[in-house]
C-alpha atoms as one frame of an Amber mdcrd trajectory, in Angstrom:
protein
 -48.035  74.588 199.160 -46.806  73.951 202.795 -49.416  75.552 205.126 -48.638
  76.052 208.790 -51.828  76.048 210.936 -52.444  77.034 214.549 -55.648  75.606
 216.063 -55.737  72.908 213.474 -57.046  70.267 215.794 -59.991  72.476 216.865
 -63.583  72.575 215.748 -62.991  74.917 212.738 -59.361  73.788 212.293 -60.301
  70.207 211.551 -62.646  71.301 208.824 -59.990  73.522 207.279 -57.439  70.702
 207.387 -59.898  68.420 205.588 -60.530  71.021 202.910 -56.808  71.730 202.424
 -55.816  68.031 202.338 -58.054  67.265 199.370 -56.080  69.337 196.809 -52.836
  68.011 198.171 -51.310  70.825 200.248 -48.645  69.861 202.794 -50.088  70.641
 206.194 -48.016  71.397 209.255 -49.920  71.808 212.618 -48.765  73.567 215.733
 -49.756  71.428 218.717 -49.004  71.497 222.424 -48.902  67.665 222.656 -48.179
  65.518 219.656 -49.568  62.559 221.500 -53.067  64.032 222.168 -55.953  62.049
 220.492 -56.751  65.050 218.266 -53.222  65.364 217.038 -52.770  61.595 216.415
 -56.106  61.604 214.481 -54.869  64.413 212.230 -51.780  62.489 211.434 -53.601
  59.225 210.671 -56.402  60.742 208.603 -54.566  63.451 206.736 -50.959  62.784
 207.150 -50.253  66.159 208.667 -46.830  67.057 210.094 -46.873  68.040 213.707
 -44.693  70.674 215.485 -44.820  71.120 219.136 -45.020  74.647 220.379 -47.129
  77.366 221.950 -48.469  80.547 220.403 -47.216  82.369 223.606 -43.627  80.981
 223.005 -42.215  83.163 220.210 -39.136  80.933 219.809 -41.167  77.798 219.263
 -43.178  79.466 216.531 -40.174  80.675 214.511 -38.764  77.179 214.538 -41.974
  75.518 213.626 -42.723  78.009 210.758 -39.510  77.706 208.929 -40.079  76.576
 205.156 -43.833  77.266 205.268 -45.442  79.102 202.332 -48.498  80.241 204.180
 -49.836  80.577 207.727 -53.464  80.078 209.012 -53.847  81.439 212.541 -57.005
  80.206 214.179 -56.246  80.003 217.868 -58.835  81.913 220.047 -60.774  81.432
 223.257 -64.329  82.470 224.413 -63.587  82.069 228.203 -60.431  82.613 230.237
 -58.497  80.401 232.708 -54.953  80.917 233.958 -52.553  82.258 231.400 -55.252
  81.680 228.715 -56.578  85.249 228.840 -58.009  87.279 226.032 -55.016  89.502
 226.005 -52.600  86.626 225.787 -54.384  84.276 223.419 -55.795  86.927 221.005
 -53.430  89.861 221.104 -50.037  88.655 222.287 -50.232  85.337 220.448 -51.121
  86.983 217.203 -48.257  89.513 217.626 -45.963  86.549 218.059 -47.383  84.905
 214.981 -46.893  87.983 212.782 -43.287  88.518 213.960 -42.445  84.857 213.357
 -43.975  84.902 209.979 -42.039  88.005 208.977 -38.715  86.703 210.271 -39.278
  83.210 208.630 -40.069  84.880 205.324 -43.640  83.552 205.107 -45.683  86.132
 203.197 -49.286  84.724 203.133 -51.082  85.104 206.425 -54.771  84.151 206.945
 -56.219  85.329 210.313 -59.357  84.264 212.239 -60.956  87.238 213.970 -64.638
  87.660 214.969 -67.719  89.449 213.720 -68.287  92.544 215.907 -64.597  93.228
 216.343 -64.018  96.976 216.218 -62.335 100.013 217.768 -63.770 100.886 221.088
 -65.713  97.675 221.483 -67.526  97.062 224.794 -66.321  93.560 225.455 -62.678
  92.568 226.144 -63.111  89.703 223.671 -63.723  92.101 220.878 -61.133  94.612
 222.157 -58.396  91.993 222.027 -59.487  90.627 218.722 -59.309  94.221 217.382
 -55.753  94.616 218.721 -54.833  91.291 217.090 -56.320  92.547 213.783 -54.180
  95.734 214.073 -50.990  93.576 214.492 -51.919  91.715 211.289 -53.088  94.612
 209.100 -50.175  96.840 210.070 -47.689  94.185 209.080 -45.879  93.745 205.778
 -47.508  90.378 205.251 -49.994  89.471 202.446 -52.775  89.101 205.007 -56.419
  88.255 204.895 -58.718  88.660 207.927 -61.942  86.709 208.355 -64.651  87.776
 210.800 -67.015  84.894 211.311 -70.256  85.094 213.299 -71.207  82.308 215.661
 -70.177  79.070 213.923 -72.244  75.940 213.978 -71.605  72.370 212.911 -71.674
  68.736 214.132 -68.894  69.281 216.774 -69.752  72.823 217.821 -70.081  74.022
 221.355 -72.995  76.305 220.701 -75.963  74.515 219.009 -75.089  71.183 220.644
 -74.948  72.816 224.082 -78.497  73.843 223.863 -79.540  70.621 222.190 -78.124
  68.651 225.108 -79.688  71.007 227.599 -83.079  70.560 225.925 -82.731  66.840
 226.325 -82.795  67.030 230.111 -84.212  70.448 231.084 -87.897  71.699 230.603
 -86.539  75.184 230.035 -83.921  76.885 227.840 -82.494  80.211 229.184 -81.977
  83.459 227.276 -79.712  85.873 228.918 -81.103  89.363 228.969 -83.771  90.745
 226.644 -82.993  88.350 223.811 -83.455  91.007 221.123 -79.900  91.179 219.773
 -79.395  89.644 216.357 -76.922  86.916 215.472 -75.976  85.583 211.999 -74.866
  82.013 212.554 -72.626  80.474 209.856 -71.843  76.796 208.936 -68.402  75.569
 209.744 -67.903  74.249 206.222 -68.566  77.736 204.872 -65.875  79.175 207.130
 -63.462  76.520 206.051 -64.229  77.075 202.422 -63.318  80.735 202.822 -59.881
  79.901 204.341 -59.113  77.258 201.873 -59.971  79.264 198.765 -58.291  82.383
 199.987 -54.912  80.735 199.729 -55.306  80.892 195.878 -57.267  84.066 195.564
 -55.010  87.006 195.144 -57.980  89.479 195.276 -58.399  88.500 199.035 -54.962
  89.907 199.943 -55.051  92.820 202.427 -58.778  92.414 202.737 -61.249  91.819
 205.560 -64.320  89.596 205.147 -67.459  89.139 207.194 -68.288  85.512 207.338
 -71.908  84.934 208.262 -74.965  83.098 207.302 -78.163  84.478 205.492 -80.373
  84.463 208.564 -80.386  87.262 211.182 -81.871  85.676 214.344 -82.491  86.478
 217.980 -81.472  83.930 220.623 -85.158  82.884 221.197 -85.433  82.255 217.446
 -82.199  80.227 217.441 -83.430  78.184 220.364 -86.770  77.735 218.564 -84.923
  76.393 215.530 -82.892  73.934 217.671 -86.071  72.721 219.382 -87.751  72.237
 215.960 -84.744  70.256 214.641 -84.867  67.958 217.684 -88.613  67.668 217.832
 -88.880  68.909 221.335 -91.084  71.542 223.044 -89.478  73.418 225.789 -90.075
  76.737 227.663 -87.823  79.535 226.629 -87.277  81.727 229.640 -85.523  85.100
 229.716 -83.114  85.684 232.564 -82.829  89.269 233.736 -79.446  90.628 232.830
 -78.511  91.557 236.416 -79.288  88.092 237.559 -77.345  86.677 234.658 -74.280
  88.755 235.710 -74.427  87.273 239.222 -74.664  83.809 237.770 -71.706  84.499
 235.404 -69.549  85.924 238.073 -70.243  82.871 240.277 -69.210  80.578 237.504
 -66.008  82.543 236.797 -65.050  82.023 240.472 -66.066  78.393 240.909 -64.974
  76.723 237.637 -61.211  77.657 237.567 -60.788  77.075 241.284 -62.818  73.940
 241.898 -63.064  72.308 238.535 -59.814  73.590 236.773 -61.892  74.571 233.789
 -62.844  77.767 232.021 -66.399  78.883 232.965 -69.222  78.017 230.462 -70.562
  81.572 230.884 -68.834  84.767 231.691 -69.661  88.455 231.987 -67.850  89.300
 228.866 -70.124  86.997 226.976 -73.136  88.714 228.415 -71.909  92.023 227.034
 -71.689  90.547 223.596 -75.090  88.804 223.816 -76.747  92.191 224.387 -75.520
  93.735 221.101 -76.242  92.799 217.462 -73.588  90.574 215.810 -74.317  90.841
 212.181 -72.403  91.594 209.047 -72.538  91.898 205.276 -71.478  88.540 203.620
 -72.247  89.378 200.023 -68.684  89.998 198.915 -67.496  86.944 200.948 -70.128
  84.802 199.107 -69.112  85.999 195.820 -65.384  85.707 196.427 -65.325  82.224
 197.992 -68.600  80.542 196.866 -70.181  80.125 200.409 -73.256  77.841 200.147
 -75.380  79.920 202.537 -77.907  77.389 203.710 -80.491  78.562 206.208 -79.718
  78.060 209.865 -82.723  75.680 210.248 -81.543  73.511 207.300 -77.937  73.587
 208.413 -78.491  72.264 211.930 -81.114  69.735 210.854 -78.317  67.781 209.217
 -76.690  66.914 212.542 -79.517  67.269 215.087 -81.736  64.696 213.359 -80.361
  62.000 215.630 -81.912  63.962 218.615 -85.332  63.933 217.040 -84.941  60.149
 216.333 -83.581  59.318 219.814 -85.507  61.594 222.131
């Protein structure tokens, strides 16, 4: 099967490419720059085919998608900069992908959404993810939608961020009350769902929550990270109004002075104040997710911190 993948050089994408390469699928990745280190590594390691294009450029998608049997659409952002807005990257890009797949005659379409996505969501992130889901589910494609929780793994930007912070800081911050529940999921479990869905007809036109077995607050998550790295740090709750001021400052400074998306924004603060949990039972049964505990999962790749602290 020829599988066309967007976001294939990213954190989750690399794991999915690895899983799909093993059974011999022909993989075609949409990339902005075929000479980027991540793109070259994908070619050398997995023999992927590269097609240059942009999810915001509908013409480039149609040309790159020709002859594919299935599409896996993973592109998403957690923070905005320039034209990389939630509306563009989540909603407009997905609409482009759906139209291109239909014109190219590609029926199978696997879409990466997010847990907590729903009608009338409070955050723009979830609002635009919901609009993207509607573009997929209202199409004529044989679609499957996955809604993962926070995804962790050796190259993640979540657990590793706090592990690095704990290495140099005596405190770890929690924005707001810290009572909201999260259900972190291992990146290999997310990849397994995508890989197995390609050959699972029961998954067509269905939406799946992809989340781990543990429902944890942010203080509990930070406690697990500290335990895995063998460190003791003070976990400090930052009042939400102060956190909003900090986030607004970062939103102003990072794009203008550093040319980067901010590491924290006000939309994220909205999401951090509400539960982000789901029901993974059907997903586990359908795709054989391993469902290791969060503490056990992060211990596999944070052990070096404990050994080298």
